[in-house]
Structure formats: C-alpha cells, structure tokens
Wavefront OBJ file of the C-alpha trace (Angstrom):
o trace
v 9.783 -16.496 32.675
v 9.854 -14.196 29.662
v 6.924 -12.769 27.738
v 6.844 -13.139 23.974
v 4.019 -11.163 22.365
v 2.476 -7.734 21.880
v 1.519 -5.083 24.437
v -0.529 -2.120 23.347
v -2.299 -1.233 26.577
v -0.984 -1.252 30.147
v -3.037 -0.320 33.187
v -2.247 -0.446 36.908
v -5.024 -1.684 39.176
v -5.175 -0.630 42.807
v -6.799 -3.905 43.841
v -6.392 -7.615 43.221
v -8.488 -8.795 40.277
v -10.414 -12.041 40.118
v -9.422 -14.788 37.688
v -12.475 -13.946 35.598
v -11.531 -10.247 35.355
v -7.978 -11.123 34.314
v -9.250 -13.595 31.717
v -11.639 -11.021 30.226
v -8.937 -8.320 30.189
v -6.549 -10.668 28.380
v -8.928 -12.201 25.856
v -11.645 -9.715 24.970
v -9.382 -7.217 23.269
v -8.974 -6.127 19.685
v -7.425 -3.177 17.884
v -8.837 -1.744 14.673
v -6.875 1.093 13.055
v -9.237 1.340 10.047
v -6.210 2.406 7.969
v -5.223 -0.966 6.530
v -6.277 -2.441 3.185
v -8.993 -4.359 5.051
v -10.122 -2.032 7.862
v -12.419 -4.661 9.385
v -9.553 -7.003 10.333
v -8.040 -6.650 13.805
v -4.602 -4.976 13.668
v -3.516 -6.785 16.846
v -2.190 -10.320 17.229
v -5.674 -11.924 17.328
v -6.594 -11.093 13.694
v -10.306 -10.930 14.495
v -12.734 -9.911 11.766
v -15.542 -7.413 12.257
v -18.892 -7.338 10.478
v -20.768 -4.056 10.107
v -24.455 -3.274 9.574
v -25.691 -1.295 6.578
v -25.902 1.884 8.640
v -22.172 1.840 9.539
v -19.569 3.289 7.195
v -15.832 3.960 7.197
v -15.122 7.679 6.783
v -12.276 10.156 7.177
v -11.740 10.833 10.866
v -9.907 13.509 12.849
v -6.579 11.676 12.419
v -7.032 8.907 9.846
v -10.076 6.790 9.086
v -12.959 6.259 11.492
v -16.333 4.543 11.764
v -19.609 6.453 11.462
v -22.711 5.025 13.103
v -25.667 6.407 11.128
v -28.487 5.328 13.435
v -29.190 4.099 16.943
v -29.508 0.599 15.461
v -25.956 0.682 14.021
v -23.490 -1.849 15.366
v -20.294 -3.772 14.698
v -19.935 -7.480 15.470
v -16.471 -8.920 16.118
v -16.211 -12.681 15.639
v -13.636 -14.854 17.316
l 1 2 3 4 5 6 7 8 9 10 11 12 13 14 15 16 17 18 19 20 21 22 23 24 25 26 27 28 29 30 31 32 33 34 35 36 37 38 39 40 41 42 43 44 45 46 47 48 49 50 51 52 53 54 55 56 57 58 59 60 61 62 63 64 65 66 67 68 69 70 71 72 73 74 75 76 77 78 79 80
C-alpha cells in the first residue's frame, strides 16, 4: 500500500494510540502560513477557511506575517 498525499508533521509515539486519538490527529489539522493572497485559507490539503473576530489582525511577524490577538476575547474559528 502506498500513500498519496501531503505530510507536514511527523511524530513518534511511545505508546499505542486509540482509534479516536488517531482519528483526531489525522483530521483536526490545518496549516495557515498567513503569507498567501488570502491568509485565512488553510495552506494544507484541506483548504479550510478561518473566520476572525474584530480584535484579531494580521500583522508583520518575526519571519513573515502573523496573527495578533488584541484582547482576551479574541479568537479564530476554523470551519470544516
């Protein structure tokens, strides 16, 4: 059996994981670079879209762009 897809994170576990843990590891993942034309679209193969609150902004970060949370009520919601 061959794998056809993307890998951007590999981790070795020292114990056997449950089916639920494996499912969550495989499906609840997204990758936002914040450097694309639409920084709120997942850069990974899932193409998820994020929604931000008014107190969240995209700013220059240490390397490229980043997200600034302006208050303790700031959050990002990822749909999909």
